[in-house]
C-alpha positions as CSV (number, residue, x, y, z in Angstrom):
1,M,-23.0,-21.0,-28.7
2,R,-21.3,-17.7,-28.7
3,L,-19.7,-18.8,-31.9
4,F,-23.0,-18.9,-33.7
5,I,-23.9,-15.5,-32.3
6,L,-20.7,-14.2,-33.8
7,I,-21.1,-16.0,-37.1
8,G,-24.8,-14.8,-37.3
9,A,-23.9,-11.2,-36.4
10,I,-21.1,-11.1,-39.0
11,N,-23.3,-12.6,-41.7
12,A,-26.2,-10.2,-40.9
13,F,-23.7,-7.3,-41.2
14,L,-22.4,-8.7,-44.5
15,S,-26.0,-9.2,-45.8
16,V,-26.9,-5.5,-45.1
17,A,-23.6,-4.3,-46.6
18,L,-24.0,-6.4,-49.7
19,G,-27.6,-5.4,-50.1
20,A,-26.6,-1.8,-50.0
21,F,-23.8,-2.4,-52.4
22,G,-26.2,-4.1,-54.8
23,A,-28.8,-1.4,-54.5
24,H,-26.4,1.6,-54.8
25,V,-23.5,0.3,-56.9
26,L,-24.5,-2.8,-58.8
27,K,-28.1,-1.8,-59.8
28,D,-26.9,0.1,-62.9
29,R,-23.9,-2.1,-63.6
30,I,-25.6,-5.5,-63.7
31,P,-29.2,-4.7,-64.3
32,D,-29.9,-8.1,-65.9
33,K,-28.4,-9.9,-62.9
34,I,-29.4,-7.7,-59.9
35,D,-32.3,-10.0,-59.1
36,V,-29.9,-12.9,-58.7
37,F,-27.7,-10.8,-56.4
38,Q,-30.7,-9.7,-54.3
39,T,-31.9,-13.3,-54.0
40,G,-28.5,-14.1,-52.5
41,V,-28.8,-11.1,-50.1
42,H,-32.3,-12.2,-49.1
43,Y,-31.4,-15.7,-48.2
44,H,-28.2,-14.5,-46.6
45,M,-30.1,-12.3,-44.1
46,I,-32.8,-14.9,-43.3
47,H,-30.1,-17.5,-42.5
48,A,-27.9,-15.1,-40.6
49,V,-30.9,-14.5,-38.3
50,A,-31.5,-18.2,-38.1
51,L,-27.9,-18.6,-36.8
52,L,-28.7,-16.2,-34.0
53,V,-31.9,-18.1,-33.2
54,I,-29.9,-21.4,-33.2
55,A,-27.4,-19.8,-30.8
56,L,-30.3,-18.9,-28.4
57,L,-32.0,-22.3,-28.7
58,A,-28.9,-24.3,-28.0
59,D,-29.2,-23.7,-24.3
60,R,-32.9,-24.6,-24.3
61,L,-32.8,-27.8,-26.4
62,P,-31.3,-31.0,-24.9
63,H,-29.7,-32.3,-28.0
64,T,-27.0,-29.6,-28.6
65,S,-25.1,-31.8,-31.1
66,L,-28.1,-31.6,-33.5
67,V,-28.5,-27.9,-32.9
68,T,-24.8,-27.4,-33.5
69,A,-24.9,-29.5,-36.7
70,S,-27.9,-27.4,-37.8
71,G,-26.0,-24.2,-37.3
72,W,-23.0,-25.5,-39.3
73,A,-25.3,-26.7,-42.1
74,I,-27.0,-23.3,-42.3
75,F,-23.6,-21.5,-42.3
76,I,-22.4,-23.8,-45.1
77,G,-25.7,-23.0,-46.9
78,I,-25.0,-19.3,-46.7
79,I,-21.5,-19.8,-48.2
80,L,-22.7,-22.1,-51.0
81,F,-26.1,-20.6,-51.8
82,S,-25.6,-16.9,-51.3
83,G,-21.9,-17.0,-52.2
84,S,-22.6,-18.7,-55.5
85,L,-25.4,-16.3,-56.4
86,Y,-23.1,-13.4,-55.6
87,A,-20.3,-14.9,-57.8
88,L,-22.7,-15.8,-60.6
89,S,-24.2,-12.3,-60.8
90,L,-20.8,-10.5,-60.5
91,T,-18.8,-12.7,-62.9
92,G,-21.4,-14.2,-65.2
93,L,-19.6,-17.5,-65.0
94,K,-22.0,-20.3,-65.3
95,V,-19.8,-22.6,-63.2
96,F,-21.3,-21.1,-60.1
97,G,-24.8,-22.1,-61.0
98,P,-24.6,-25.8,-60.0
99,I,-23.2,-24.8,-56.6
100,T,-26.4,-22.9,-55.6
101,P,-28.6,-26.0,-55.2
102,L,-26.0,-27.5,-52.9
103,G,-26.4,-24.5,-50.6
104,G,-30.2,-24.9,-50.8
105,V,-29.8,-28.6,-49.7
106,S,-27.6,-27.4,-46.9
107,F,-30.2,-25.0,-45.7
108,L,-32.8,-27.8,-45.8
109,V,-30.6,-30.1,-43.8
110,G,-30.0,-27.4,-41.2
111,W,-33.7,-26.8,-40.8
112,V,-34.5,-30.5,-40.6
113,L,-31.8,-31.0,-37.9
114,L,-33.2,-28.2,-35.9
115,A,-36.7,-29.7,-36.2
116,I,-35.4,-33.1,-35.0
117,A,-33.6,-31.4,-32.1
118,A,-36.9,-29.8,-31.1
119,L,-38.8,-33.0,-31.3
120,K,-36.4,-35.1,-29.2
């Protein structure tokens, strides 16, 4: 599960860096879209920490395939959900809007898989 520790740590770093970038650089450049950007940062950090927790739980839960699938679903959710919000706020292209819910579904799938792993 070192991979999920690595992915979680990298994503936590990116979340902090992007949050600072949004607060210090983008705040005045995209004032009408900064809330969209910050929503991406918020969910990015929450799910980066979730990846770290998943890495720690993998050794404690017997169904590691479910835990692993949960981690990948959450990582895909970060890419789709937060990534689409970053792209939408920075470019204004509406094409990124429909991608966001797919990331949200991926987050939900990840959390459900983790819950199932805990129940088994």
